[in-house]
Phi, psi and omega in degrees: 000129180298149180302325184267019180295117180226156177286158177289330185289127175297322179300312180296322176297326177291322177295316178300317180284354180065028172269347172234144181235145175258001183235344183223152175096174184295329184263007186302313181297314178298318179295321178297317177300319179294319178298315178299316179299323182289346175291348179244014183295152178290333180280121183302319181298323178292315179299316182299307182292319180298318179293317177301311181296319179293318180298324182274347180293143179271051180236129181228091179236164176304322180295321178294313180299317181297319178297319179292319177299315180299315180293319181292331185267319192247345182294145182272002182253127181302320182295317179295313179299319180297313179297318179296318179296318177297319177299321177292318181298327178289337181264322186199097183301324180296323178291325182279335187309309180298328178290320177294316178304311180299315182296319181292338179274356181279183183278344176213161182221144179262160177303316179300329177294318178294321176297320177294323178298322176299315181292324180289321177040060183243137181304332181295344181274347187304308183302316180289323179293330177300323178293312184286343179277353176294147182303139179224191178271007180238094184301321181295316177296322178299317179297317179295319178297318178295318178296320178295319179298315178299315180298319180289322177294322176297318178297319178295319180295318178297321178294319180296322180290331184274346180277141181289000000 
């Protein structure tokens, strides 16, 4: 992604610049609704940035979760789905787990999916993470895949110790 990659939306650029807020001030509710709407925008740059901003917002409402679920499930862009899945994982790992499972079984994986896998830390992810933990040309993704694998193996080990 180019360093100067920005959304087409002036509103999203204002949120990025922090001249508009989705969490504070008189316009916060209206701005949040606009941000959620932009997660479904026809312009990919707007969907991408809106989903990223929503995923990173410290707001956890049914509307926010629903927008993230919709983006994680139905968007045709891997980056948008990945950011949405990570946003869900930060709010509710159980809700994100099936999305992470599906993504790890695909032909490619994004860094946010690997970050979400770390947060989910579920034994069911181990077989797929073993594949993604193999060395690649992306050292950072390799590190995240290894960290996710360790987290999932620890979860499996903890589960094994707790069973009679």
